[in-house]
Structure formats: C-alpha cells, structure tokens
N, CA, C and O of each residue as an XYZ file, in Angstrom:
540
protein
N     -51.674     16.323    -93.627
C     -51.260     17.159    -94.666
C     -52.039     16.831    -95.911
O     -52.445     17.715    -96.666
N     -52.239     15.552    -96.112
C     -53.007     15.138    -97.290
C     -54.341     15.797    -97.322
O     -54.726     16.347    -98.354
N     -55.076     15.769    -96.220
C     -56.391     16.443    -96.227
C     -56.297     17.899    -96.498
O     -57.195     18.494    -97.094
N     -55.122     18.532    -96.030
C     -55.041     19.924    -96.230
C     -54.765     20.257    -97.757
O     -55.189     21.282    -98.291
N     -54.055     19.346    -98.370
C     -53.828     19.512    -99.787
C     -55.137     19.415   -100.618
O     -55.406     20.202   -101.526
N     -55.978     18.317   -100.202
C     -57.256     18.189   -100.870
C     -58.143     19.272   -100.635
O     -58.821     19.721   -101.559
N     -58.211     19.794    -99.332
C     -59.034     20.889    -99.042
C     -58.708     22.235    -99.853
O     -59.591     22.927   -100.360
N     -57.391     22.513    -99.915
C     -57.005     23.677   -100.699
C     -57.179     23.457   -102.178
O     -57.452     24.409   -102.909
N     -57.029     22.222   -102.649
C     -57.233     21.983   -104.013
C     -58.620     22.269   -104.445
O     -58.876     22.899   -105.471
N     -59.604     21.735   -103.545
C     -61.020     21.983   -103.763
C     -61.377     23.493   -103.730
O     -62.172     24.001   -104.521
N     -60.705     24.187   -102.721
C     -60.886     25.622   -102.621
C     -60.493     26.307   -103.831
O     -61.232     27.192   -104.263
N     -59.338     25.987   -104.480
C     -58.821     26.658   -105.626
C     -59.673     26.348   -106.829
O     -59.901     27.182   -107.705
N     -60.123     25.142   -106.835
C     -61.075     24.911   -108.033
C     -62.402     25.742   -107.840
O     -62.933     26.260   -108.823
N     -62.891     25.860   -106.690
C     -64.090     26.620   -106.417
C     -63.817     28.157   -106.735
O     -64.675     28.881   -107.239
N     -62.572     28.573   -106.401
C     -62.228     29.913   -106.794
C     -62.174     30.126   -108.289
O     -62.514     31.199   -108.787
N     -61.732     29.070   -109.024
C     -61.690     29.146   -110.504
C     -63.198     29.201   -111.039
O     -63.476     29.925   -111.995
N     -64.071     28.493   -110.461
C     -65.459     28.581   -110.983
C     -65.938     29.972   -110.612
O     -66.566     30.576   -111.482
N     -65.721     30.598   -109.383
C     -66.233     31.849   -109.005
C     -65.681     32.960   -110.004
O     -66.423     33.850   -110.417
N     -64.344     32.865   -110.371
C     -63.890     33.798   -111.231
C     -64.413     33.713   -112.640
O     -64.462     34.704   -113.369
N     -64.819     32.465   -113.026
C     -65.423     32.309   -114.354
C     -66.789     33.008   -114.323
O     -67.202     33.585   -115.329
N     -67.450     32.969   -113.256
C     -68.820     33.601   -113.191
C     -68.813     35.020   -113.122
O     -69.747     35.691   -113.562
N     -67.645     35.583   -112.509
C     -67.476     37.091   -112.362
C     -67.163     37.761   -113.719
O     -67.701     38.826   -114.020
N     -66.293     37.136   -114.531
C     -65.773     37.723   -115.686
C     -66.783     37.708   -116.851
O     -67.496     36.722   -117.039
N     -66.836     38.707   -117.562
C     -67.778     38.903   -118.741
C     -67.167     38.393   -120.006
O     -67.871     37.773   -120.804
N     -65.945     38.605   -120.231
C     -65.214     38.117   -121.484
C     -65.061     36.614   -121.465
O     -64.600     36.039   -120.479
N     -65.435     35.999   -122.521
C     -65.499     34.484   -122.458
C     -63.952     34.004   -122.358
O     -63.620     33.257   -121.437
N     -63.114     34.399   -123.220
C     -61.749     33.875   -123.208
C     -61.163     33.966   -121.822
O     -60.681     32.977   -121.271
N     -61.206     35.149   -121.268
C     -60.650     35.455   -119.956
C     -61.292     34.651   -118.885
O     -60.594     34.173   -117.992
N     -62.571     34.473   -118.915
C     -63.327     33.634   -118.006
C     -62.807     32.108   -117.951
O     -62.562     31.513   -116.903
N     -62.689     31.617   -119.138
C     -62.286     30.283   -119.301
C     -60.750     30.096   -118.964
O     -60.331     29.041   -118.488
N     -60.041     31.039   -119.203
C     -58.595     31.060   -118.742
C     -58.475     30.953   -117.344
O     -57.681     30.152   -116.852
N     -59.306     31.807   -116.541
C     -59.280     31.750   -115.148
C     -59.680     30.372   -114.580
O     -59.068     29.816   -113.668
N     -60.758     29.879   -115.204
C     -61.285     28.586   -114.814
C     -60.266     27.469   -114.964
O     -60.121     26.612   -114.093
N     -59.517     27.503   -116.168
C     -58.605     26.530   -116.443
C     -57.455     26.547   -115.604
O     -56.856     25.507   -115.332
N     -57.058     27.827   -115.114
C     -55.931     28.002   -114.136
C     -56.418     27.268   -112.755
O     -55.693     26.475   -112.154
N     -57.586     27.589   -112.376
C     -58.062     27.028   -111.057
C     -58.132     25.543   -111.108
O     -57.736     24.855   -110.167
N     -58.655     25.019   -112.249
C     -58.745     23.669   -112.365
C     -57.408     22.852   -112.383
O     -57.258     21.782   -111.793
N     -56.490     23.467   -113.106
C     -55.167     22.892   -113.228
C     -54.419     22.870   -111.834
O     -53.911     21.837   -111.398
N     -54.389     23.993   -111.212
C     -53.741     24.138   -109.929
C     -54.394     23.267   -108.827
O     -53.723     22.516   -108.120
N     -55.680     23.399   -108.722
C     -56.481     22.568   -107.709
C     -56.330     21.134   -107.992
O     -56.132     20.347   -107.067
N     -56.417     20.725   -109.284
C     -56.402     19.420   -109.688
C     -54.911     18.732   -109.330
O     -54.787     17.603   -108.854
N     -53.891     19.573   -109.632
C     -52.561     19.010   -109.355
C     -52.395     18.794   -107.825
O     -51.834     17.795   -107.376
N     -52.903     19.766   -107.062
C     -52.823     19.612   -105.583
C     -53.563     18.286   -105.127
O     -53.094     17.495   -104.310
N     -54.669     18.165   -105.708
C     -55.485     16.862   -105.311
C     -54.722     15.659   -105.749
O     -54.641     14.683   -105.002
N     -54.138     15.680   -106.962
C     -53.341     14.459   -107.370
C     -52.103     14.306   -106.438
O     -51.769     13.184   -106.056
N     -51.464     15.349   -106.092
C     -50.334     15.138   -105.036
C     -50.860     14.612   -103.836
O     -50.170     13.792   -103.229
N     -51.948     14.937   -103.395
C     -52.546     14.408   -102.048
C     -52.863     12.995   -102.156
O     -52.674     12.225   -101.215
N     -53.400     12.585   -103.417
C     -53.693     11.111   -103.590
C     -52.358     10.289   -103.747
O     -52.263      9.113   -103.396
N     -51.409     10.969   -104.269
C     -50.065     10.290   -104.493
C     -49.449     10.141   -103.027
O     -48.769      9.162   -102.721
N     -49.729     11.161   -102.162
C     -49.070     11.098   -100.842
C     -49.617      9.826   -100.023
O     -48.992      9.327    -99.088
N     -50.762      9.399   -100.451
C     -51.312      8.209    -99.781
C     -50.452      6.959    -99.802
O     -50.435      6.175    -98.853
N     -49.682      6.777   -100.996
C     -48.764      5.604   -101.144
C     -47.301      6.093   -100.851
O     -46.520      5.361   -100.243
N     -46.992      7.173   -101.234
C     -45.626      7.639   -101.055
C     -45.660      9.075   -100.468
O     -45.676     10.082   -101.176
N     -45.669      9.082    -99.144
C     -46.003     10.352    -98.405
C     -45.069     11.446    -98.677
O     -45.503     12.578    -98.889
N     -43.714     11.164    -98.687
C     -42.804     12.224    -98.905
C     -42.774     12.793   -100.299
O     -42.681     14.007   -100.485
N     -42.857     11.872   -101.331
C     -42.960     12.267   -102.617
C     -44.201     13.115   -103.018
O     -44.121     14.071   -103.790
N     -45.309     12.710   -102.457
C     -46.570     13.435   -102.615
C     -46.504     14.833   -101.897
O     -47.031     15.819   -102.411
N     -45.886     14.885   -100.775
C     -45.749     16.011   -100.016
C     -44.828     17.004   -100.760
O     -45.188     18.174   -100.890
N     -43.725     16.597   -101.220
C     -42.830     17.417   -102.047
C     -43.435     17.850   -103.264
O     -43.312     19.018   -103.634
N     -44.114     16.957   -103.954
C     -44.891     17.395   -105.254
C     -45.807     18.494   -104.955
O     -45.887     19.462   -105.711
N     -46.548     18.385   -103.817
C     -47.510     19.463   -103.454
C     -46.848     20.695   -103.152
O     -47.353     21.760   -103.507
N     -45.660     20.648   -102.470
C     -44.886     21.884   -102.353
C     -44.403     22.513   -103.530
O     -44.325     23.740   -103.600
N     -44.038     21.683   -104.555
C     -43.490     22.248   -105.832
C     -44.691     22.891   -106.570
O     -44.583     23.994   -107.104
N     -45.795     22.198   -106.584
C     -47.053     22.804   -107.253
C     -47.449     24.064   -106.595
O     -47.821     25.020   -107.276
N     -47.388     24.121   -105.255
C     -47.710     25.379   -104.517
C     -46.765     26.399   -104.766
O     -47.180     27.557   -104.803
N     -45.478     26.151   -104.957
C     -44.497     27.171   -105.320
C     -44.798     27.743   -106.673
O     -44.766     28.960   -106.856
N     -45.092     26.885   -107.631
C     -45.505     27.365   -108.977
C     -46.697     28.158   -108.955
O     -46.757     29.190   -109.625
N     -47.716     27.742   -108.194
C     -48.994     28.644   -108.067
C     -48.680     29.938   -107.457
O     -49.184     30.966   -107.908
N     -47.833     29.952   -106.403
C     -47.575     31.200   -105.693
C     -46.777     32.128   -106.672
O     -47.119     33.301   -106.815
N     -45.810     31.642   -107.282
C     -45.073     32.491   -108.300
C     -45.898     32.926   -109.338
O     -45.676     34.034   -109.827
N     -46.908     32.163   -109.798
C     -47.863     32.618   -110.870
C     -48.879     33.845   -110.363
O     -49.292     34.744   -111.096
N     -49.147     33.704   -109.139
C     -50.023     34.814   -108.583
C     -49.215     36.013   -108.336
O     -49.758     37.114   -108.432
N     -47.953     35.915   -108.024
C     -47.149     37.151   -107.739
C     -46.851     37.942   -108.997
O     -46.460     39.105   -108.895
N     -47.031     37.310   -110.294
C     -46.821     37.948   -111.387
C     -47.921     39.153   -111.583
O     -47.655     40.198   -112.177
N     -49.050     38.887   -111.062
C     -50.125     39.825   -111.151
C     -50.251     40.740   -109.973
O     -51.348     41.214   -109.676
N     -49.164     41.003   -109.291
C     -49.148     41.945   -108.239
C     -49.506     43.331   -108.576
O     -50.159     43.998   -107.774
N     -49.128     43.809   -109.699
C     -49.505     45.133   -110.151
C     -51.065     45.389   -110.416
O     -51.618     46.469   -110.208
N     -51.707     44.209   -110.918
C     -53.024     44.360   -111.033
C     -53.914     44.337   -109.712
O     -55.042     44.824   -109.648
N     -53.246     43.701   -108.663
C     -53.798     43.866   -107.332
C     -53.857     45.259   -106.922
O     -54.885     45.791   -106.502
N     -52.644     45.885   -107.062
C     -52.585     47.259   -106.578
C     -53.574     48.202   -107.301
O     -54.187     49.112   -106.742
N     -53.652     47.893   -108.551
C     -54.608     48.902   -109.412
C     -56.007     48.539   -109.006
O     -56.841     49.442   -108.953
N     -56.375     47.202   -108.689
C     -57.681     46.991   -108.290
C     -58.059     47.590   -106.887
O     -59.154     48.122   -106.709
N     -57.200     47.494   -105.992
C     -57.364     48.058   -104.671
C     -57.398     49.567   -104.735
O     -58.088     50.159   -103.905
N     -56.718     50.247   -105.644
C     -56.647     51.627   -105.724
C     -58.023     52.317   -106.256
O     -58.379     53.442   -105.904
N     -58.699     51.534   -107.097
C     -59.937     52.060   -107.677
C     -61.059     52.230   -106.624
O     -61.234     51.386   -105.746
N     -61.766     53.278   -106.730
C     -62.828     53.517   -105.962
C     -64.097     52.740   -106.397
O     -63.988     52.164   -107.480
N     -65.192     52.628   -105.799
C     -66.345     51.863   -106.363
C     -66.954     52.697   -107.364
O     -67.008     53.911   -107.166
N     -67.456     52.146   -108.504
C     -67.592     50.658   -108.630
C     -66.418     50.073   -109.182
O     -65.738     50.643   -110.035
N     -66.152     48.896   -108.693
C     -64.879     48.298   -109.084
C     -65.111     47.239   -110.171
O     -66.258     46.800   -110.263
N     -64.234     46.803   -110.948
C     -64.263     45.773   -111.839
C     -64.463     44.415   -111.160
O     -64.368     44.380   -109.933
N     -64.730     43.301   -111.835
C     -64.923     41.981   -111.105
C     -63.707     41.681   -110.220
O     -62.568     42.066   -110.485
N     -64.047     40.966   -109.156
C     -63.070     40.768   -108.054
C     -62.056     39.655   -108.298
O     -61.649     38.949   -107.376
N     -61.655     39.514   -109.570
C     -60.803     38.450   -109.893
C     -59.306     38.665   -109.218
O     -58.639     37.698   -108.849
N     -58.859     39.991   -109.100
C     -57.531     40.176   -108.520
C     -57.652     39.733   -106.998
O     -56.700     39.187   -106.440
N     -58.788     39.971   -106.379
C     -59.006     39.506   -104.993
C     -58.960     38.004   -104.927
O     -58.390     37.457   -103.983
N     -59.545     37.299   -105.904
C     -59.508     35.857   -105.902
C     -58.161     35.377   -106.143
O     -57.766     34.357   -105.579
N     -57.400     36.061   -106.967
C     -55.890     35.658   -107.231
C     -55.064     35.893   -105.973
O     -54.078     35.184   -105.770
N     -55.426     36.878   -105.094
C     -54.843     37.106   -103.781
C     -55.106     36.045   -102.882
O     -54.233     35.711   -102.081
N     -56.236     35.458   -102.918
C     -56.626     34.366   -102.013
C     -55.844     33.109   -102.474
O     -55.325     32.378   -101.630
N     -55.760     32.872   -103.679
C     -55.118     31.729   -104.170
C     -53.475     31.777   -103.875
O     -52.788     30.781   -103.647
N     -53.033     33.057   -103.926
C     -51.639     33.261   -103.531
C     -51.497     32.984   -102.052
O     -50.520     32.327   -101.693
N     -52.324     33.392   -101.200
C     -52.210     33.052    -99.791
C     -52.356     31.565    -99.451
O     -51.670     30.999    -98.600
N     -53.310     30.980   -100.190
C     -53.444     29.469   -100.002
C     -52.192     28.641   -100.424
O     -51.800     27.662    -99.787
N     -51.594     29.123   -101.560
C     -50.531     28.360   -101.986
C     -49.303     28.673   -101.160
O     -48.418     27.830   -101.009
N     -49.243     29.910   -100.610
C     -48.137     30.181    -99.694
C     -48.179     29.440    -98.385
O     -47.162     29.049    -97.812
N     -49.520     29.250    -97.896
C     -49.656     28.451    -96.726
C     -49.348     27.000    -96.885
O     -48.815     26.357    -95.981
N     -49.710     26.446    -98.127
C     -49.221     25.070    -98.311
C     -47.751     25.002    -98.457
O     -47.181     24.003    -98.018
N     -47.098     25.903    -98.997
C     -45.644     25.873    -99.147
C     -44.909     25.914    -97.828
O     -43.965     25.176    -97.543
N     -45.406     26.804    -97.086
C     -44.799     26.954    -95.678
C     -45.099     25.645    -94.828
O     -44.237     25.238    -94.050
N     -46.213     25.035    -94.956
C     -46.561     23.860    -94.236
C     -45.700     22.679    -94.720
O     -45.237     21.878    -93.908
N     -45.489     22.574    -96.031
C     -44.627     21.474    -96.584
C     -43.120     21.639    -96.099
O     -42.437     20.677    -95.749
N     -42.699     22.875    -96.114
C     -41.303     23.147    -95.593
C     -41.176     22.855    -94.172
O     -40.188     22.236    -93.775
N     -42.080     23.240    -93.377
C     -42.040     22.968    -91.962
C     -42.098     21.457    -91.657
O     -41.378     21.003    -90.768
N     -42.932     20.658    -92.363
C     -42.981     19.240    -92.198
C     -41.617     18.623    -92.585
O     -41.062     17.835    -91.819
N     -41.098     18.962    -93.721
C     -39.811     18.381    -94.116
C     -38.698     18.789    -93.210
O     -37.811     17.977    -92.948
N     -38.687     19.985    -92.719
C     -37.586     20.380    -91.755
C     -37.697     19.592    -90.469
O     -36.715     19.090    -89.922
N     -39.004     19.499    -89.983
C     -39.205     18.758    -88.698
C     -38.742     17.247    -88.887
O     -38.105     16.667    -88.007
N     -39.111     16.628    -90.120
C     -38.613     15.298    -90.302
C     -36.991     15.283    -90.353
O     -36.387     14.378    -89.776
N     -36.436     16.098    -90.914
C     -34.932     16.133    -91.040
C     -34.416     16.319    -89.616
O     -33.456     15.643    -89.243
N     -35.003     17.202    -88.795
C     -34.490     17.436    -87.428
C     -34.696     16.140    -86.655
O     -33.801     15.762    -85.899
N     -35.837     15.420    -86.798
C     -36.080     14.231    -86.065
C     -35.037     13.175    -86.446
O     -34.546     12.459    -85.574
N     -34.680     13.066    -87.778
C     -33.702     12.150    -88.170
C     -32.344     12.437    -87.662
O     -31.604     11.542    -87.255
N     -32.013     13.705    -87.686
C     -30.687     14.088    -87.210
C     -30.554     13.736    -85.640
O     -29.542     13.229    -85.156
N     -31.666     14.062    -84.938
C     -31.604     13.756    -83.478
C     -31.517     12.241    -83.151
O     -30.972     11.869    -82.112
N     -32.042     11.390    -84.018
C     -31.923      9.984    -83.747
C     -30.748      9.457    -84.405
O     -30.529      8.250    -84.297
N     -29.975     10.174    -85.059
C     -28.683      9.665    -85.525
C     -28.900      8.935    -86.894
O     -28.012      8.195    -87.316
N     -30.016      9.117    -87.571
C     -30.176      8.453    -88.905
C     -29.656      9.206    -90.039
O     -29.386      8.646    -91.101
N     -29.497     10.536    -89.837
C     -28.976     11.355    -90.924
C     -27.615     11.736    -90.782
O     -27.260     12.189    -89.694
N     -26.744     11.617    -91.769
C     -25.348     12.092    -91.660
C     -24.600     11.110    -91.030
O     -23.444     11.453    -90.786
N     -24.947      9.884    -90.663
C     -24.092      8.859    -90.083
C     -23.314      8.143    -91.218
O     -23.929      7.797    -92.228
N     -22.044      7.919    -91.096
C     -21.277      7.281    -92.178
C     -21.629      5.853    -92.228
O     -21.978      5.252    -91.212
N     -21.544      5.273    -93.426
C     -21.887      3.834    -93.622
C     -20.761      2.949    -92.943
O     -19.574      3.208    -93.141
N     -21.114      2.033    -92.241
C     -20.246      1.115    -91.434
C     -19.575      0.111    -92.410
O     -18.581     -0.477    -91.983
N     -19.971     -0.136    -93.586
C     -19.475     -1.214    -94.424
C     -18.262     -0.639    -95.206
O     -17.569     -1.457    -95.812
N     -17.961      0.546    -95.256
C     -16.966      1.162    -96.060
C     -15.659      1.075    -95.449
O     -14.679      1.561    -96.015
C-alpha cells in the first residue's frame, strides 16, 4: 500500500503540473498546481510515515484521500458543464479533477479494505474484543 500511495501521490502532482500548463489565467493555473502539489505531497508523506508506523501512515493516507475526494466532489457541477459543451471545449481541467477524484476514491477504498481485513483477522484470532484477564 505504501508504494500505491507514493504512485498516486506522484500521479496527482503530475496532474497538477498538467493543469497548470493547460490553464491560461496565471492565478487559476498556480492554484491548480498548488492543489496538486499539496494533495500529492501529503500522500507521499503519509507513505513515508507508513514505513515506520504502518497503520498510522495508512490511516493518514486514507484521511488525506477523503479530503481530496470531498474537494473534487465540490466541482461536480463544473464537470457536467464541461461534458455538456460541444467542441471546442475549454481546457480539460475538469477532466483532470475527475481523475484526481477517482484516484483518491481508489485510495480511500483500498485503505478501508485493508483496515477491515486487519480487524477481521484480529477478531478471528481472538485478539480483539477479548476482556483483560487482570481485572
């Protein structure tokens, strides 16, 4: 999962640079780049943190992915407008945001699956929910 977080972080950073190149307005272009660098960098930091504390890094990556996914869902109306326009279309930044939304959703689902599998394994071996013997 650490490699998956790093790969997705690098992809999101690349999408941020691609969006910067597509947009003509300087402020909007740098805002798009900043979002990609922030989200992608946070995922890479979580992956590095997962090297020493696996569960905490994994949970941190899931929280960052949840925040990124919620941020991309805010722009759902711009996606619909962009898809409804016939050619020539404006820059494809709504498409790039859709890709970021799918990447963050995939990370979130993967983290939840791993955490649920870990919980199920602990329950089956009797490590979870067992009362303390010293009480």
